[in-house]
C-alpha positions in Angstrom: 0.0 0.0 0.0 2.8 2.3 0.9 4.6 1.7 -2.4 1.4 2.2 -4.4 0.5 5.4 -2.5 4.0 6.7 -3.1 3.7 6.0 -6.8 0.4 7.8 -7.0 1.8 10.8 -5.3 4.7 10.8 -7.8 2.4 10.6 -10.8 0.1 13.3 -9.4 3.0 15.6 -8.7 4.3 15.0 -12.2 0.9 15.9 -13.7 0.7 19.1 -11.6 4.3 20.0 -12.5 3.5 19.4 -16.2 0.5 21.6 -16.1 2.5 24.4 -14.4 5.1 24.1 -17.1 2.5 24.2 -19.9 0.8 27.3 -18.4 4.1 28.9 -17.7 5.2 28.4 -21.2 2.0 29.9 -22.5 2.3 32.8 -20.2 5.9 33.3 -21.4 4.8 33.3 -25.0 2.0 35.7 -24.4 4.0 38.2 -22.3 7.4 37.9 -23.9 7.4 36.1 -27.3 4.1 37.4 -28.7 4.0 40.6 -26.7 4.1 42.9 -29.8 1.5 40.9 -31.6 -1.1 41.2 -28.8 -0.1 44.7 -28.1 -0.8 45.6 -31.7 -4.1 43.8 -31.6 -5.1 45.6 -28.5 -4.1 48.9 -30.1 -6.2 48.1 -33.2 -9.2 47.6 -31.0 -8.7 51.0 -29.4 -7.6 53.1 -32.5 -9.9 54.5 -35.1 -8.6 55.6 -38.5 -10.3 58.8 -39.8 -10.0 58.9 -43.6 -8.7 62.2 -45.0 -9.8 62.6 -48.6 -7.2 64.2 -50.9 -8.0 67.2 -53.0 -8.8 66.1 -56.6 -6.5 67.3 -59.3 -7.8 70.3 -61.3 -7.9 70.8 -65.1 -6.3 73.5 -67.2 -6.5 74.3 -70.9 -3.3 74.2 -73.1 -2.5 77.8 -72.0 -3.0 77.0 -68.3 -6.4 78.7 -68.0 -8.3 77.0 -65.2 -11.3 75.0 -66.4 -12.3 72.7 -63.5 -11.6 73.5 -59.9 -12.4 72.2 -56.4 -15.0 74.1 -54.3 -16.1 73.4 -50.7 -19.5 71.8 -50.1 -21.4 70.8 -47.0 -22.5 67.1 -46.7 -24.9 66.0 -44.0 -24.3 62.5 -42.6 -26.0 60.0 -40.2 -24.2 57.5 -38.0 -26.9 54.8 -37.6 -25.6 53.6 -34.2 -26.4 56.9 -32.6 -29.4 58.1 -34.7 -33.1 58.1 -33.7 -35.1 57.1 -36.9 -38.2 58.7 -35.4 -36.6 62.0 -36.4 -36.7 61.2 -40.1 -39.6 63.3 -41.1 -38.3 66.4 -39.2 -34.8 66.0 -40.7 -36.2 65.5 -44.2 -38.3 68.6 -43.9 -35.3 70.6 -42.8 -33.0 69.4 -45.6 -35.8 69.6 -48.2 -35.6 65.9 -49.0 -38.4 63.9 -50.4 -40.4 61.7 -48.0 -38.8 58.4 -46.9 -35.4 59.5 -48.4 -33.5 58.9 -45.2 -35.0 55.5 -44.5 -34.3 54.4 -48.0 -30.7 55.5 -47.9 -30.1 53.9 -44.4 -31.6 50.6 -45.6 -29.4 50.6 -48.7 -26.2 51.1 -46.6 -27.2 48.8 -43.7 -24.8 46.1 -44.8 -21.8 48.4 -44.2 -22.4 48.5 -40.4 -24.0 50.8 -37.9 -20.8 52.7 -37.1 -20.2 53.7 -40.7 -21.4 57.3 -41.4 -23.9 57.5 -44.3 -24.2 60.6 -46.5 -27.8 61.7 -46.8 -27.4 65.0 -48.5 -24.6 66.6 -50.5 -24.6 70.3 -51.2 -26.5 71.3 -48.1 -27.0 75.1 -47.7 -25.3 77.3 -45.1 -28.7 77.9 -43.5 -29.4 74.2 -43.2 -26.0 73.6 -41.6 -26.6 76.6 -39.2 -29.9 75.1 -38.1 -28.3 71.7 -37.5 -25.5 73.4 -35.4 -28.1 75.1 -33.2 -30.1 71.9 -32.8 -27.4 69.3 -32.6 -28.6 67.9 -29.3 -32.0 67.1 -30.8 -30.4 65.1 -33.6 -27.8 62.7 -32.1 -25.9 60.8 -34.8 -26.3 63.6 -37.3 -23.3 65.6 -38.3 -21.8 67.4 -41.3 -18.5 67.5 -43.1 -17.0 69.9 -45.6 -16.2 68.0 -48.8 -15.0 69.1 -52.2 -17.1 69.2 -55.3 -16.3 70.2 -58.8 -16.6 73.8 -59.8 -16.5 75.0 -63.4 -15.1 78.3 -64.7 -17.5 78.1 -67.7 -14.9 79.4 -70.1 -16.6 76.8 -72.3 -18.7 73.7 -71.8 -16.9 70.6 -73.2 -19.2 68.3 -71.2 -18.2 65.2 -73.3 -14.5 66.0 -72.7 -14.4 66.9 -69.1 -17.0 64.5 -67.7 -18.3 64.4 -64.1 -18.1 62.5 -60.9 -20.5 60.1 -59.2 -20.7 58.4 -55.8 -19.2 55.0 -55.7 -21.5 51.9 -55.8 -21.0 48.3 -54.8 -19.3 47.5 -58.1 -16.8 50.3 -57.7 -15.9 49.1 -54.2 -15.4 45.5 -55.4 -13.2 46.6 -58.3 -10.8 48.9 -56.4 -9.9 48.8 -52.7 -9.0 52.4 -52.8 -12.6 53.5 -52.5 -14.9 53.4 -49.5 -18.6 54.1 -49.2 -19.5 57.6 -50.3 -16.3 58.4 -52.3 -16.5 60.1 -55.6 -15.2 58.5 -58.8 -15.0 59.7 -62.4 -18.1 58.8 -64.3 -17.1 59.7 -67.9 -14.8 61.9 -69.9 -11.4 62.8 -68.6 -12.6 62.5 -65.0 -13.0 58.8 -65.7 -10.1 58.0 -68.1 -7.6 59.9 -65.9 -9.1 58.9 -62.5 -6.0 57.4 -61.0 -4.1 60.6 -61.7 -6.8 62.9 -60.5 -7.9 61.1 -57.3 -4.6 61.5 -55.3 -3.8 59.4 -52.2 -5.9 59.2 -49.1 -4.5 60.2 -45.7 -5.5 59.0 -42.2 -5.7 60.6 -38.8 -5.6 58.1 -36.0 -7.6 58.6 -32.7 -8.0 56.6 -29.5 -11.6 55.5 -28.8 -13.3 53.8 -25.9 -15.5 50.7 -25.9 -18.4 52.9 -27.1 -16.3 54.1 -30.0 -16.1 57.6 -28.5 -13.0 59.7 -29.2 -10.6 59.9 -26.3 -7.5 61.5 -27.7 -5.2 61.6 -30.8 -3.1 58.5 -31.2 0.6 59.3 -30.5 -0.3 62.9 -30.5 -0.9 62.8 -34.2 2.7 61.7 -35.0 1.4 58.5 -36.7 -1.0 60.4 -39.0 -0.6 60.0 -42.7 -1.3 63.2 -44.7 -3.3 62.9 -47.9 -1.6 63.7 -51.3 -3.4 65.9 -53.8 -4.2 64.4 -57.2 -2.3 65.5 -60.3 -3.4 68.8 -62.0 -3.8 67.9 -65.7 -3.1 70.2 -68.6 -5.5 69.6 -71.5 -4.7 70.1 -75.2 -7.8 72.2 -75.8 -7.4 75.8 -76.9 -10.1 77.9 -75.3 -10.6 80.2 -78.3 -11.0 77.3 -80.8 -13.2 75.3 -78.3 -15.4 78.3 -77.6 -15.9 79.0 -81.3 -16.7 75.4 -82.0 -19.4 75.3 -79.3 -20.8 78.7 -80.4 -21.3 77.6 -84.0 -22.7 74.3 -82.9 -25.2 75.7 -80.6 -28.8 74.6 -81.4 -27.5 72.0 -83.9 -26.7 68.3 -83.8 -23.2 67.2 -84.8 -19.6 67.4 -83.9 -16.4 69.3 -84.5 -12.9 67.9 -83.8 -9.7 69.9 -84.5 -6.2 68.4 -84.1 -2.7 69.8 -84.2 -1.2 67.6 -87.0 2.3 67.4 -85.7 1.4 66.3 -82.2 -2.0 64.7 -82.2 -3.2 67.2 -79.6 -6.9 67.9 -79.8 -7.4 71.6 -80.0 -11.2 71.6 -80.1 -13.7 68.9 -79.4 -17.4 69.7 -79.5 -20.4 67.3 -79.5 -23.8 68.9 -79.8 -26.1 69.0 -78.0 -24.2 68.9 -74.8 -25.3 69.2 -71.2 -24.7 71.2 -68.0 -21.9 69.7 -65.9 -22.7 71.9 -62.9 -26.0 69.9 -62.5 -23.8 66.9 -61.6 -21.7 68.5 -58.9 -24.1 67.5 -56.2 -27.1 65.3 -56.5 -28.5 65.8 -60.0 -32.1 67.1 -60.0 -34.5 64.4 -61.0 -36.3 66.7 -63.5 -33.0 67.6 -65.2 -32.0 63.9 -65.5 -35.4 63.1 -66.9 -35.0 65.8 -69.5 -31.7 64.4 -70.6 -32.9 60.9 -70.8 -36.1 61.7 -72.7 -34.4 64.2 -75.2 -34.5 62.5 -78.6 -31.2 64.2 -79.5 -29.5 62.4 -76.7 -27.3 65.2 -75.2 -25.1 62.7 -73.2 -24.2 60.8 -76.4 -20.7 61.7 -77.6 -21.1 62.3 -81.3 -17.5 63.1 -81.8 -16.2 59.6 -81.0 -19.3 57.4 -81.0 -21.5 58.5 -83.9 -20.7 56.9 -87.2 -21.9 58.4 -90.5 -21.0 57.9 -94.1 -18.1 60.4 -94.7 -19.3 61.2 -98.2 -17.0 63.0 -100.5 -14.5 63.7 -97.7 -13.5 60.1 -98.1 -12.3 60.7 -101.6 -9.1 62.1 -100.0 -8.3 58.6 -98.7 -9.4 56.8 -101.8 -7.3 58.9 -104.0 -4.2 58.6 -101.8 -4.7 54.8 -101.7 -4.8 54.7 -105.5 -1.6 56.7 -105.7 0.1 54.4 -103.1 -0.9 51.3 -105.0 0.3 52.7 -108.3 -3.0 52.5 -110.1 -3.0 56.3 -110.5 -0.5 59.1 -110.8 -0.8 62.8 -110.9 -1.0 62.9 -114.7 -3.5 60.0 -115.0 -6.9 60.9 -116.3 -10.3 59.2 -115.9 -13.0 60.2 -118.3 -16.2 61.5 -116.9 -19.1 61.8 -119.3 -21.5 62.9 -116.5 -22.6 59.4 -115.4 -21.3 55.8 -114.8 -23.3 52.7 -115.6 -22.6 49.4 -113.9 -24.9 46.5 -114.8 -28.4 47.9 -115.1 -27.8 50.9 -112.9 -26.6 54.3 -113.8 -24.9 56.6 -111.3 -24.8 60.3 -112.0 -22.1 62.9 -111.4 -22.3 66.6 -110.7 -21.5 67.3 -114.3 -19.6 66.1 -117.3 -16.0 66.7 -116.3 -14.3 65.0 -119.3 -10.8 63.7 -118.9 -10.1 64.3 -115.2 -6.9 64.3 -113.2 -6.8 63.5 -109.5 -6.4 67.3 -108.9 -9.5 68.2 -110.7 -11.4 65.2 -109.3 -10.8 66.5 -105.8 -11.4 70.1 -106.7 -14.8 69.5 -108.3 -15.6 66.3 -106.4 -16.1 64.3 -109.5 -18.1 61.2 -108.6 -17.4 59.2 -111.8 -13.7 59.5 -111.2 -14.1 57.6 -107.9 -16.8 55.3 -109.1 -14.3 53.9 -111.6 -11.3 54.2 -109.3 -12.7 51.9 -106.6 -12.8 49.0 -109.0 -9.1 49.5 -109.8 -8.2 49.6 -106.0 -10.4 46.7 -104.8 -12.3 46.8 -101.5 -9.8 44.6 -99.6 -6.8 46.8 -100.4 -8.8 49.9 -99.5 -9.7 48.2 -96.2 -6.1 47.5 -95.3 -5.0 51.0 -96.3 -7.6 52.6 -94.2 -6.4 50.8 -91.1 -3.1 52.7 -91.4 -5.2 55.8 -90.7 -7.0 54.2 -87.8 -10.2 53.9 -89.8 -12.2 50.7 -89.2 -10.4 50.5 -85.8 -10.3 52.6 -82.7 -7.9 55.6 -82.8 -6.8 55.1 -79.2 -8.0 58.5 -78.0 -7.7 59.0 -74.2 -11.4 58.8 -73.7 -13.0 55.4 -72.8 -15.8 55.6 -75.4 -15.1 55.3 -79.1 -16.6 53.6 -82.1 -14.5 51.8 -84.8 -16.4 52.9 -87.8 -16.5 50.5 -90.8 -14.6 50.0 -94.0 -16.1 47.0 -95.7 -14.1 44.1 -97.0 -15.0 41.1 -99.3 -15.3 39.0 -96.1 -17.8 41.5 -94.7 -19.9 41.4 -97.9 -19.7 37.5 -98.0 -21.3 37.4 -94.5 -24.2 39.6 -95.7 -24.7 38.5 -99.4 -22.8 35.2 -99.7 -19.8 34.5 -101.9 -21.5 35.8 -105.0 -22.0 39.3 -103.6 -22.9 42.0 -106.1 -19.9 44.0 -107.1 -22.0 47.0 -108.0 -22.3 48.0 -104.3 -18.7 49.1 -104.5 -19.8 52.2 -106.5 -21.0 53.8 -103.3 -17.9 52.9 -101.4 -15.8 54.9 -103.9 -17.5 58.1 -102.8 -17.7 57.4 -99.1 -21.2 56.1 -98.9 -22.9 52.7 -98.7 -21.4 50.7 -95.9 -18.5 53.1 -95.2 -18.8 54.8 -91.8 -16.5 57.0 -89.8 -16.6 59.1 -86.6 -15.8 62.8 -86.7 -12.7 62.0 -84.7 -11.5 59.6 -87.4 -12.1 62.2 -90.1 -10.1 64.7 -88.2 -7.2 62.2 -87.7 -7.2 61.3 -91.4 -6.9 65.0 -92.2 -4.2 65.6 -89.7 -2.2 62.7 -91.1 -2.5 64.0 -94.6 -1.6 67.5 -93.5 1.5 66.2 -91.7 2.7 63.9 -94.6 1.4 60.6 -93.1 2.7 61.0 -89.6 1.2 62.1 -86.3 0.4 60.8 -82.8 -2.6 59.1 -81.3 -5.2 61.9 -80.8 -5.3 63.0 -77.2 -7.0 65.5 -74.9 -4.5 65.7 -72.1 -0.9 67.0 -72.7 0.5 66.1 -69.3 0.4 67.1 -65.6 2.0 69.5 -63.1 4.3 68.0 -60.6 4.8 69.0 -56.9 7.0 71.9 -58.0 4.4 73.0 -60.6 6.7 71.9 -63.4 4.9 70.6 -66.5 5.5 66.9 -67.2 4.3 65.7 -70.6 2.6 62.4 -71.3 4.0 60.2 -74.1 1.6 59.0 -76.8 2.0 56.4 -79.5 3.3 57.7 -82.9 1.2 56.9 -86.0 3.3 56.5 -89.1 1.2 55.4 -92.1 4.4 55.0 -94.2 2.8 56.7 -97.2 5.0 58.3 -99.9 5.4 62.1 -99.3 5.1 62.9 -102.9 1.7 61.1 -103.1 0.6 63.1 -100.0 1.8 66.3 -101.8 -0.6 65.5 -104.7 -3.5 65.0 -102.4 -2.8 68.2 -100.5 -2.6 70.2 -103.8 -6.0 68.8 -104.7 -7.4 69.9 -101.3 -5.9 73.3 -101.9 -7.8 73.5 -105.2 -11.1 72.7 -103.3 -10.9 76.0 -101.5 -8.7 78.1 -103.7 -9.3 76.8 -107.2 -11.8 78.4 -109.6 -14.0 75.3 -109.6 -13.5 74.3 -106.0 -16.5 73.1 -104.1 -15.5 75.2 -101.0 -14.2 78.3 -102.8 -16.7 80.3 -100.6 -14.3 80.0 -97.7 -11.2 81.2 -99.4 -9.7 83.5 -96.8 -7.5 86.6 -97.1 -6.0 85.7 -93.7 -4.7 82.2 -94.3 -4.5 79.6 -97.0 -6.9 76.7 -96.2 -7.0 73.3 -97.9 -9.9 71.0 -97.5 -12.7 68.7 -98.9 -16.4 69.1 -98.7 -18.9 66.3 -98.2 -22.7 66.0 -98.5 -24.3 62.7 -97.3 -27.7 61.6 -98.3 -30.0 61.0 -95.3 -33.2 59.0 -95.7 -34.6 60.4 -92.5 -34.4 64.1 -93.4 -32.0 66.7 -94.8 -28.5 65.8 -95.9 -25.6 65.7 -93.5 -23.1 68.4 -94.1 -19.3 67.7 -93.8 -16.0 69.3 -94.3 -12.4 68.4 -93.5 -9.5 70.8 -93.9 -6.2 72.1 -92.6 -4.3 75.4 -92.4 -1.9 77.1 -93.1 -1.4 75.1 -96.3 2.4 75.4 -96.3 2.8 74.7 -92.6 -0.3 73.1 -91.1 -1.0 73.9 -87.5 -4.6 72.7 -87.3 -6.7 70.0 -89.0 -10.4 70.0 -88.5 -13.4 67.9 -89.2 -17.0 69.2 -89.1 -20.2 67.2 -89.2 -23.7 68.8 -89.1 -26.6 66.4 -89.0 -29.6 67.2 -91.2 -28.1 70.5 -92.2 -27.6 70.6 -96.0 -24.6 70.8 -98.3 -21.1 70.6 -97.0 -20.0 73.8 -98.8 -22.9 75.8 -97.4 -22.8 74.8 -93.7 -19.8 72.8 -92.6 -17.1 74.6 -94.6 -17.8 78.1 -93.2 -17.9 76.7 -89.7 -14.6 75.0 -90.2 -13.1 78.3 -91.4 -14.3 80.0 -88.2 -12.6 77.4 -86.0 -9.4 77.5 -88.0 -9.2 81.3 -87.8 -10.0 81.3 -84.1 -7.2 79.0 -83.3 -4.6 80.6 -85.6 -5.4 84.0 -84.1 -5.2 82.8 -80.5 -1.9 81.0 -81.1 -0.4 84.0 -82.9 0.0 82.4 -86.3 -2.1 85.2 -87.8 -2.6 88.6 -86.2 -5.8 90.0 -85.0 -7.4 92.7 -87.0 -9.2 95.7 -85.6 -12.2 95.0 -87.9 -12.8 91.7 -89.4 -12.9 91.6 -93.2 -15.4 89.3 -94.8 -13.6 86.7 -96.9 -14.0 87.4 -100.6 -15.2 84.8 -103.0 -12.5 84.0 -105.6 -13.2 84.8 -109.2 -11.9 83.0 -112.2 -9.4 85.7 -113.0 -6.1 85.5 -114.8 -4.3 85.6 -111.5 -6.4 82.8 -110.0 -5.8 80.7 -113.1 -2.1 81.3 -112.9 -2.0 80.4 -109.2 -3.8 77.1 -109.9 -1.3 76.3 -112.7 1.6 77.0 -110.3 0.2 74.7 -107.7 -0.3 71.9 -110.2 3.3 72.4 -111.5 4.7 72.3 -108.0 5.8 76.0 -108.0 
């Protein structure tokens, strides 16, 4: 018994000793080994990070004139944990909110937790905030913060370029961890495409809180705080004078104007009409205004400059002629006979007149349809399709906006899908003059013109030149170069033909011949089964040293020479004057229409001879 009792005592003592060793080891780990881990966890439970939103980058035009700024705005919030929902009606009345707005917003944000403040009204008035201040004890859980909203200097509109902000939704929060509930994010335009540059970096202020999440003090006296970093200030390529002129002449009409600096690809003017009022989107957009935009049959929010595709009409003859020269099926001395019409199969296609033996110069000057009816069969639709891609036609240009249509240059494969392998070749007649299935955006027309003006080279069209760094130094962005590889002599021939369109005795745009600057261009009139013809014009100036290339499209407006061409001239002159290429006059002289004088005839001869 004594031996057994002794053994039991030994075993029991060993168990007790083992337990002490285990607990001792655990205590050692907690206090010594994992001390910093548990200290940090304890600290996390007592520290609250207060997010500091950065100032958003502002926008300037190419001459550093402020376009979009940040302005302070009051935002009323509710912290659900502290708020008494029986006060909803009273608070809605004070803030002029529709009935049940607060309950609807709180329900929508319930999943984010009762401690997360919820914004219930942005853009509150000073009077509303003053009343809340005086009655804060009656509304526990209701506070306000001063946030930043977008302010516009209204130098011009450019709604489709600048874009606006919206409040983040669930999809935004899932896509990017940068955002939290209630943050603003670019919805469209530059605000969207350059969001990561404009938004900056968030900062954080850390405070100590008790078990009820009430603030006790600043953590480490604020030494651990992280300051926010302002977003980049962007410098746009837009010229205010050209942009303002483009918007002025487009007012009350449907269409688009795009102007590009040929040597750089910088967009000087970009107007899609009708547009809309960006200031309506700074706070909560009024429901009646949003309803007006949505129900407007002209679709003001639709970006016609990059998204609308129309037949380019006779402006497309510039590309067709250049393609023929590049392929060797045509040279500057070649002639194609125009008797006034062209018959293919059992159909006859008319021209503007009987031009006789016609060179490429005269074909462009007088916009001879028969010349291009016949020429397209020499080129072939597939070779035209491949050539057009060099000019970013039938594909996206790559503009720094996130909305763009490709347009269409048909191919034999395209026609086979529609008509089968035995597709009728007669449909190519319309392709030769830029109609039928051919479609382009105004942006593509402007880029095509810029590439011709700059001898086949330019850069991807873009609306932002660069940004200002912390020291306010300008830092340019780099954009892809476009090199079509076309022969410069062939481009010279096309440019001379475009010169004749404006300056020749038989030019279709001789009504815009200017005494200020030599303009070259091409008119276009596109048949529209739904109403009046669409009016188009593409051009560049000065002829001998192009600084601007422009494309103008007016929907349901009439002939290209009558409507689009004079508007293009206004935009061209506005930019060349603002940039100092041509000097301002005290009194504007009305451009004179050229006459078929001996001097004019000699000038045309000199151009054709290369003098």
